[in-house]
N, C-alpha and C positions, 0 to 999 in steps of 0.2 A: 430391485421389488416381482420382476419376472421371473427370475432365477426361483427366488422364494417360492412364489406361489406354481411354480412345474414342481418344484420338491414335494409341497404340500398337497400338492393332486397324484405325484406317485406314493407319497406314504400316505395316502390314503385309502388308494387303489388295491395297495400291496395289502393293507391291513384289510380290505373287503375280503380280496382272494384268499387270504388267509383263514379268516372268520369261515366261507366257505366250504374250504377243504376240511374244517371241523365238522362240516353238521350237512346235515342231506334233507331235502324235502319230498314230503310227500301230498298227492294231491288225488280225491277222489269223488266219485259222486257214489251217494246211495241212493238206490230204487227200489219201490217194490218188487220181489221175482216174477208176478205173478200179471199186475198191468203195465210192466216197467215205468210207472210213472216216478216222479222223485219223490223225496219224503225230505220234507223240512224241519231243520231243528233233532235231526237225529245226530246220535251222541257218540264221537269217534275218541277214543284215548288210548296213550300206550301204559298198558297195565305195567303197575309196580313203577310210576313217573310221576311228572308233575308237569307231563304234556297230556292236553287235551283242549278238544273245541267241540262245533255244534255244523252242521249244514246249512248251506242258505235255504232261500226261496226256490232254489233251483237243485238242492238237494247235494251241493259241492261245499264240501270243505280242503284243509289247505295247514298244513302243520311243517315247522321247517323244526329237525331234532339232532341232538349231538350224533356224530358216529357211533354206528354199534348195531344192535338186534334191540327186535323190541316183539312182544305181542299187541298187535293193534285189536281195542276192542271197539267193535259197532253196534249200537240199539238204538231201537227207536221200540216204544210202547207198542206192546202187543203182538211184536213180531219177535223172530228168533234173534239170540244176538249171535256173532258172527267174530274169531277171532283170525287174525290172518300176523302171518310171520313176516317183518318186513326187518331191512338191514339197508345200509348205504351199499352194503355188497351188490345185490339185487342190482337187477338191468332196472331201471325207471324209467317206467312210460310217464306219457300226458298224462294220464288223468286213469285213477285206478277205480273200475266199474265192481260196486261192492251190491250184490243183491241181497237183500232180506226175505225170509217169507214168516207169514204170518205162523204165533204162536200157537200152537196146539194145546191147550189146557186140561183136555184128559191126559195127556203122559204124565203131568202134574200129581193129578188126581188118583191116576194106576199106584203110582211112588207111595203113594201115603196111603191106601186103601187098605192095608190090613191094618193100622195105625189108629189110633183115636189123637187127635188134640186134647193136650191136656192145659185147659182155661188155667190151670195155676204153673205154669211150667217155667214163667219166668221165676216164680218164687223158691221152686223144686229145686231148677238147673241152673238161672242165670250165674252164681257164680263159678257154676262146674264148666261154665261154657266162657266165660272170661277166663276163667285160667289157662283155659286149654285152647284159648281161640287168639287172646291178646297176651299170654305169659301169667308167669307167675314169680315176676322177677322186681326189684326196689321200681324200676323203669316203667314197670306194667301197673303200677301204683299211680301212676302222673296219667294213667291215662283214663278217659269214660267215654261208655257208648251214649250218644245223645238221643239216640232215639230206639231204647230200647223196647219198645212196645210192639216194632216191625216184625221182631221174634215169633214162629211159631213153634210149637216141642210136641213132636211126637214123638211115643214110646209104645216099639211092638214088645209084647210078651213074648210070642212067638220064634220071633230072632231074636231075642234079650236086648236091643238096640235101640238105642236117643235117636233122633232124627232132626235137625233145625233145620229149618228154611228162614228167609225173609221175604216181608211182600214189598220188600220197597227196600233201596240202599242202606246199608248201616252207614252212620258218621259217626265217626271216631275221633276226637283227639287226643293228642299226645304231647301233653305240655312236658313232656321231658324231652324231644329233640325238634317240636316245635315244627309240626305238619298235622294238618286236619286232611284227614283220609274219608275218599267216600269208597263204600267197599262191597260192591256188588256180591252177594254170600248166594253161590250157586246152591250148594248144602253143605251143613255139617254133619256127622256121625261117629258116635263113640259105642262100640261094640262090648258089652260088659263081659263077656267072654272069653277076649283076646285081648282085650282091654288097650287094644286100637282105634287110636284118633286120624278120623280121617277129614279134611275137606277142602272146599273148591273155591274159587270165585277171584275177582278181578278190584286191585284195588289202584285208587286212583289218588294220588298226592297233593296235597296245596301247603306254600309255605304260609308259615303264619306270622304275622305284625308284633311285634313289642316294641320295648323301650332296647336301647343300645346292648345295654347291659345286660338285657335278658338273653338278645339276640349273640350275644358271644358266651355266654353258657349254653344257646342252644349246638354252636357250631365246637366246644370243646365236646359235649357232649355225642355229638354224631360222628366226631374223628374219632371218640374211647370206642365207641360201638360198632364203629368199618373195621380196628386194626383186630383180625381175626374172625369174622364173618366170614361166612361164604360169596359175598361179594368181593372181597378183600383177596379172599382164596381165589379165584377165579380172574380175577383181573391181573393179578400177577400172575397164574400159570400162560398167560396171555403173550402175557410181558418176556416170558423168559424172567422171572424176577422170585422166584417163590422161596429161593435157601436166602435170597438175600431178605428180602422182607422179615425171615423168622420162621417160615412153615419146617417142619420136620415129615416126611413122608416115607411110609414105610407099608409094602405090600405083605397082605394076611394071605397066610394059609386057608382052604376051602373048608376045612374042619372048622366048625360055630365054636366051637372048645376051647380051639386053640389060641392065645391071644399074642403069640411071636410074630413078630414079622419080620420080614427083611426090609432094612434100609434102603431107600430109592436115592442114588447120592446125581444120578440124572436122569431127569426125566424128559431131558430134550432131546432125545435119541431120535432116532430117524422114524423107528418102530413105532415108538410109540406118540411121539408128537410133530403133526405136519401143517405147514402154514401157508396156506395159499388164499390166495386171492380174499386176501385183508381177515381172513378170520382162521381159525384154528383148530383142526381134529385131534381129538385126545382120543391116540387108540387103548383106553385101557377097559378091562375088567375086572370083574371078579370084588374080592374086598380089600380096600386101603383104610389105614390109619391116618390122619393126622392132625398134628401134634404143633400150637403155638403157644409161645412162654413169654412173649412180649407183654402179654397185660395177663397177669394172671387171675383165673376165670373166677366168677359171682361166687361170694362168701354163703349165697342163698342155694346156687348148686350144688355145692357142696357139701351144704346141711343135708340137703335132698336124698343124694346119694351116699353120703354118709362118707364121704370123702376125708385124710386129714384136712386139715385147715393150710398146710405146708403146700399142700399139692399147687407144683407153679404152673401146669399145661392146660391150656383148654386143647378137651381130645375130641374127635367126632370119629366115628367109624362110616366112611362112605361105602355103599352096595351100588353094582354099575353094572348094569346090565346089559348095555351096548356102549358103543363108543361114543363121544358125544363130541360139538362144534361148539367152542366157547367167541362168541363176539367181543370187540372191542373195551365194549363198558360193562363187560363181565358176563351179560348176557348170556345163556348159552341153552341148549337144543339137542335131541330133545330129554326135557326136567324128569318127565316119569321113568326114564333108562337111570335116574339117579336120585338114590336116596340114601338120606344120611339118618343115625343114631347119635346119641350123644351130646356134645353143646352146642352145636347148631341147631338140633331138633329141640333142643331145650328153650331158646330162645325163639318166641313166636313174633306176634305182631307189631309189640311194643317196641322191637328192635329190630325193625325193619327199616332199610333205610332203600330210598328211588334208587333204579338205573341211571337217570343223569343226577346222580349225588358226585359231588369230586373233592376229594378228598386234598387236602392243603397244608 
């Protein structure tokens, strides 16, 4: 019996250590930047994940996260939000001090001074916003914005641009993937002259509950959505399994009109791929075509872009301004240096999976 107890304790210890190796912890304190007083009930979460918490009466918060990289967002009503890049590869301090400054409302007023809020904006632009923010896929049809009344619409005749803000977080329910998303929308803009859409914000995911049959379907939908996605690509790049996972890579000529590419058979050469301290630096710049054929492209995509129904590959073009770094969970930075057109750009919030999603 004694030996059995020792064996049990050893197994428990090993399991605990193994769990700790796969996670890391973050402890922080949120204070007013001017008074240095703690801010209780401040929100702290890792955007594009299911990981979030609030600070206690002393302004302290704690999170244990799966290994990888994240943009941690800290917010408090009436204060400017702060975004901090964190990773299990960074040196961990006992308590991270997060100082928040009070928000300057005049900046928001200046941003829309040349525009006039359209009281009929939701009626005029609501569908357009949904298609360009949530998407126009079959799965997007299973997403709903629960509080569209928080959206504010501004149109500038001088700039020929539509700007959309939200006075509160958007609450989006994705019945296709089984997530409830709280999205802090910074801004959404559409330039009618260039047909360019841009939006920034911070999503926080929450697992929805339902019957076991529905959960099983959600699991299948998530797996189907993951395959060929940017998250899948980045994780495969990190793991050195791009070719095995079914991705085809080409380096394109700098000439925008030239669609011919040179196939990349070894993306892990010492010049382009550097693994150090748990993260991976990708020394790519220029244009690259990423093709994925294990899952055929969505029929709606083929119809919109007038492509043959027999098209087998999901095709995305990456334009990379500077080398970037990938973390274990597929998070990469700086994300503004890597833009994509094609299939990944067509799929929007309705197909977004959190960084702590695990493909099985």
